[in-house]
N, C-alpha and C positions, 0 to 999 in steps of 0.2 A: 771493230773487224779484231784489232788485236783480243780485246776478251774472248769475243767466241774462238779463235786460235788455241789460246790458255786454256778455257775451260776444255775443250778436245783433246788439247794434250795431255791435259790433268786426266780424264778420263780415259783415252790408252792408254796410258800410263799402269790407273786405279785397275780398268778392267784387267789387263794384259795381266796385271800381276794375279787379280782370284782365277782367273781361267786357271793361270798356268797350275796356279794352287788345286783347285780342284780335278781337274785334267791329272796330273801327278800323282793324286792319291788314291783315282783308279788305275794308273800306269802301277805304282810299286807294288798295292796290292796282286794282281795280277800278273808281276812277275814272281809275286812273293811264294803265288799257289800255280806258278808254273807255264805258265800262259806267255804264248807266243804274242809279243804285240807288235804290228808291222808299222804303223804308223801313229805319230805321236806329234797332235798339231794343234797350234794358239792362232787361231783366227779360221775362218772358208776361203772357200776358195781357189784365186791363183796364186799358185807359194811365191815366194820375195826373197824366200829364204829356206836352203835341204841342206840333207845335212847328214849320211849313212853311218851309224852309230855302228862299232864294233860288236853292239850286242845285235846288230841285224836289225834295229828298228831307225824308221827315217825319221829323223825331229825334220818341223817345218813348223816357219811364219806364214801363214799367209794373210791376201790383200783384204778381207774382212774380220776387224776387230771386235764382234760380238759375242765369241765365243769359242769355240774348240770341240778337241776329241780326242779318243783316243782308239784305234782300229785294231783291234786285236783277229791272232786267227778264231773264224768262225764257222762251222762248216754250215750254220743253219744258212750261209751267205755265200761263201765260195767253195771251193772243191777244197777237201784237204787231202795229203799226198797222208799213204799211210804212215809214214814214218812223223808225219809229225800229228799224229791222232793225237795222241797222250797232252798236246800244249795246246790244242783245241779249246775256246770258251766253252761253247757247248757239251763239251764231254768232263767238265769238273763237277764236283760233286756240289749239288742246290746251296750246300754250306757255303761254299767255296764262290758262290756266284753272287750269293746275297752279299758278302764281303767286299768283291768287287764291287761291285754296284751300292753299297753307303757308302764307302772310302771316300767318293768326292764330297758328297756333303759335308762331312765326318771331318775332313782335310780342312775347309771351310771355315768348320767354326775352329779346329784348332790355330789357324791362322788368326783368325777375330780376339784370340786369348792371346797368340804372339805380339801382335800390335797394339793390343791392351797393353801389355807387361812393357814392349819397350816404352810406349808412352807415358806409360806411370814412371819407369825408370829416368827418363827424362827431367820428368816433371811437367805436372799438368796448372796453369794459371789457372787464377777462379776468383768469384767471389762471394761474398757469404749471403744468404738469400735474407736479406735484412729489408724491409719495405721501406722504401719513403714516400710515398702516398699508398691511400684506398679508395679509389672509383665509389664515387656516391653511387646510393643504387645496382649496385653490384653485387651476385652472390656471398665476395669476401666481406666487406660492408656489410649485408645484412649477418652474414655468419660471427661477426664481433672483431673482427683482426682493423687492426692500426696505424698509425706509421711506427719508424721506429722497432719495429715486433721480427724477432727473429724465428724463421721459423726452420723449427732442429729437426718433427719427420709428418710425413704423410701416411695415416693408418695403418702407422706403428711402426713402420721402416724409414731410420735416420734418412735425412739428407742435408748435407755437406754445401752444396753446391745449388746454383740458380738452374742451372743444365738435368740436376738430378730433382731439383723441382717438376721441372719441364716434362721428363719421363715421365716421373710418377705420375702426371698428373692426366697427361694422354690417356694415360692405364684407367681414370678414372671416366672415361665418356660411355654415356650412358647409364652411369650411376646414378642414386638417387641424393646420394649426400658424399662426402670425404669429411675426414677428423685429420684437423691440423694439430700438432705439439708445439705451442708457441712458445717464448721466452721474450720477457716485454725489457726495455731499457733499461732496468734493476735488474735485470737476470731473473726474473720471478715465473717461474713456470705454469703452463695451463694447457685447455686443450679447449678448444672449438671446434663447434659441427659446420660446416659449409655448405649449404643446402645447391643441389647440381640437376635439378628439375628443368631449370629456364636458359641454363648454360649451354650452348651453343659458341659453336668457332668455326671460318673458314681458315683452314692452315695457309694462305694465299693471299686472307689480308690482314691476320695477325695470330698472337703462342696462348695456346692454354695460358698463359700467364697471365697476358693480357685480358683476356676475355674472360677472366675469374674475377679482374679490377685487379690485381698486385702490381704496386709500380715500384721496381727492383730499387733498392739502391747502386747508384751505379756512376757511369761517364756521362759528366755535365754538359748538355747540348746548351750552348750558350746563343746569344741572338747575332752574333759578331759571325757574320759569312765566310767561309774560310774558301770554298768553289763554287763557281760558277761554268753550268754546262755549255757551250759552246751551242749558239744559235737556238741556245732554248728562251723562253719568255723572260724569266731572270733577266737574259743577255742583252734579251731584246727590249724590256724597261730601261736599261743603263746601271742595272745595279753590279757593283763589283767586289770583288774579294779585299776583306778590309773594314765594310758597309759593317754597321753596328745597325737591324732593325729595330726604329720605337715603336710604330703604329700603323695600323690597317684601317682606312676610311673612320681614321679617328678614335678607334678603339689602341689602346696601350698596347701592346706585348708584353704580356709576363714570363712566357717561355716559349719554349722553341714549337713546343706541343703543340702549345695556341695557333702559333703562325700553322703548322700541320693543316690543323684543324680545318681552319677559315680559308685556305688557300684551297684541299680538298672539295669543300664546298662549294665551290665559285668556278667551278668549268666557263671557261669563254665568257668571265666576267671582269669589268675592268674593275682594279681596286685602286686607290690611292695607297702607295706605297712609300712611309716619313721613315727614313734614314739618316744616320750620323754620318758623316766621310770627314778626315782631319778634323773634325769642331768644326764641318758645317752642315748645316741640314740641309738635307733635299728634301723634296716630294717627286715620286715617281711614279706612273701608271701602269700598275702589271695586269695584264689578260693570261691568268693560265690556258694552259694545253688542254683540253680533252682529253683523256686517258678511257677509256674502259678497262672495267677491272671486275670480270665476272658477272656478277647480277647489277652492278651498280658503277653509274660515271662518275668521276673523280677530276678534281684540277691540279695542274700539274705545273711547277716551277722552274725546276731546277736549279736545286739550292743546295748547298751542304754548309754544315755549320762548321764552328773550331770545336772541338769538343774536349773537356777538361780531364785529364785520367780519374779513376774512383780515387779518392781518397785510403789514405796507406791502412787506416782504422778497418777495412773490411776487404782489404786486399790481401790472398796468400797462396800459397802453392804447395801442391800436396803431388808429394813422391815416396815411393817406396823402393827397398832394396831386395836385390836377386831375387829371393825367394818371397819376401811378401809378395813383391811383383805379381808374380806368377796367382799364388790365392788371389788380391785384388784384380786379376786381368780374367780368370775363371770367374768373378762375383760378375765383375761387369756384362760376363757372354756369357753369362745364363739369364743377368736381368733382362740383357735386349732380344732373349730369345722369346722367354717366355711374354715379353710384353708384345712382342709380332706374331706368336701364335693367340695369344688374348684381342691385339685388332682385327687378326684372320677371321678370329671369330665372331666378331662384330659386326665384321664387313659379311658375311652369310647372314646374319640376323639383320643385319637393314639398321642397325645403330650406326655405323660408319657407313659415311654417300662412297659409293664408287668414284665419287670425283678427284676423292686424295688418291687414289691409283698415280703411278708416276710412271713413267718410261724413261728414256733412253736420254732424253735432252735434258731432262730435269737434273739428273743424275750429273749428267756432264756437267751442268751449271753446281750444284752440288758440292760436282767434282774440283771447278775452278776455284772455288768460293774456299771451300777447304785449305787448298793446296795456296793459294793467296798469303793465308791467316799463320801459314807455318807447318812445319813438319809434325808436331803432334796432333792437329786438326784434320792435318790429312789422313793421321796414320788413323783417328778415332772413325774420321768417317769410312773408310775402309774397311775398317772392324763391322758397322754398321752393314755396309753394306755386302761382307762377305759373308758376317749372317743371316741375311734376306737371300742371297744366291744360297746357300745354303739350306734353308727351308723352303724354299720353293721349288727344289730340285727333290725335296720331299713330298711333298703334295701324291697325292696316290692316281696322277694322269701318267696313264702307259707309256706318252712320250719320253714322261722323266723317269728319271733313277725312283724316286718313289713308286711309281706304275710296275715297275721290271722288279721292283722288290715283293711292292704287292703280289703277282705272278709267283715270283718267286716261294713266298709267305705256303701263298693255296699250294704249290707240288709239293713244300716239306710238310702241309698239313694230310694233304688226301694220296702223297705219295706215288704220283703222275703231273707229268706238267700239265698246263692251261693247252686246250686245246688251236693249232696255228691261228687257225680261224676262230677263233672267241679273241686273238690277241691282238687279230687285224685290225678286227671292227674296235677295240681300245685305242688301239693306235691312232685310228680315223677320229674315231670320235673325243679323243684327249688331242691331236693338233688341230681339231679346231674350235676345243673350247681354248685352247693357247693361243690363237691367232684372235680369239676374241679378247683376250683378255689385252695382248697386246695390242692392237688396233683400238682399245677404248684408251689404256695407256697411254698413246702415241697421241688422241685426242684430246686429252687432257695435258697433256705436255704442251702441243701448238693453244691449248685455249690459254694458256698461262703467260703466252708470249707479249 
């Protein structure tokens, strides 16, 4: 329950900030263009806080924290008094209306730059993209990658961290191959081509890095138990924190990953687990619990290992001064925006499955996890969601900012507004499509629970 409340709280904070930023973009540009703003609301439904500003705008925080709106004086919606006609949105030039509509998404992109700027100013802990292992018979092994190599660039774009490697690989989905520039342990540089025709991964099951066959140098997972989940299969078997796991069914354990593989392959199957406790050898019977994971069933034990930190040689922290951090923030926001548009294109062409769409539940979990890791990771998460919020609102669906913008562009080109009947039909179609997408995203969320 505590985890759910934490995720929910982090989600509300993140979404509240991002919605406020988006709506403030509309509000600020509307006011600069002389439009009277009647209400600025964060959330929908019943107001839990309201205040009338000296500027004549009612500021509201509402009960349902899933969006917000800026209500402007508009002759298409209400009757406008004669003395306020020049402050009505519909009486402004088409260019002013376009500026007001596009200001919301632009504010989201600006916030992403700010979040990344602050993140780079604080400093980001990172691990060099050095290979600990390469999985046999994987695309990485076929391409010639080997343990000890450091990845320097992917398709000509430099990478410094595993996070940057991950983002670069996501963008390669559906491609035939990718080019890595690497350096071996002696510093000798080379180029390798990695085939991607057979490369597939389920983001709920594994990362693109693991699916490619790359095993990063990172924290070492020992075979000593750090945590046992209450009432879980391991607790029922008698496993205790501090136990060292030695063998399963007589097969010696080499590392934690081997243990995970054996347990996941044995749902509801009794296994003889050999452990060492306080210098004494014990034999315990472990029966992994059955867990359904998308298209397969796996075993679950409820164990967590002791983790040794990454060695100092592979760790570093990158940070920038106030001015350099602005450039780095703009670059990161641009890369993230380009990747998002790229993935949208692959979603529309069927290269990326619609099963990968995420809704509010997945976003809430991501908010909680990132907040748990610390401010730097929470800022990165909010920047990611802010970019996605900006892009989604620019889609040419009539119920979104992008749809309104499309109508105004047509008006600017033709010299006359799109007929209200056409706009009304467009709004109905756009609303139906948006509801379908939201329903699919929610379905995917529940499937991941």
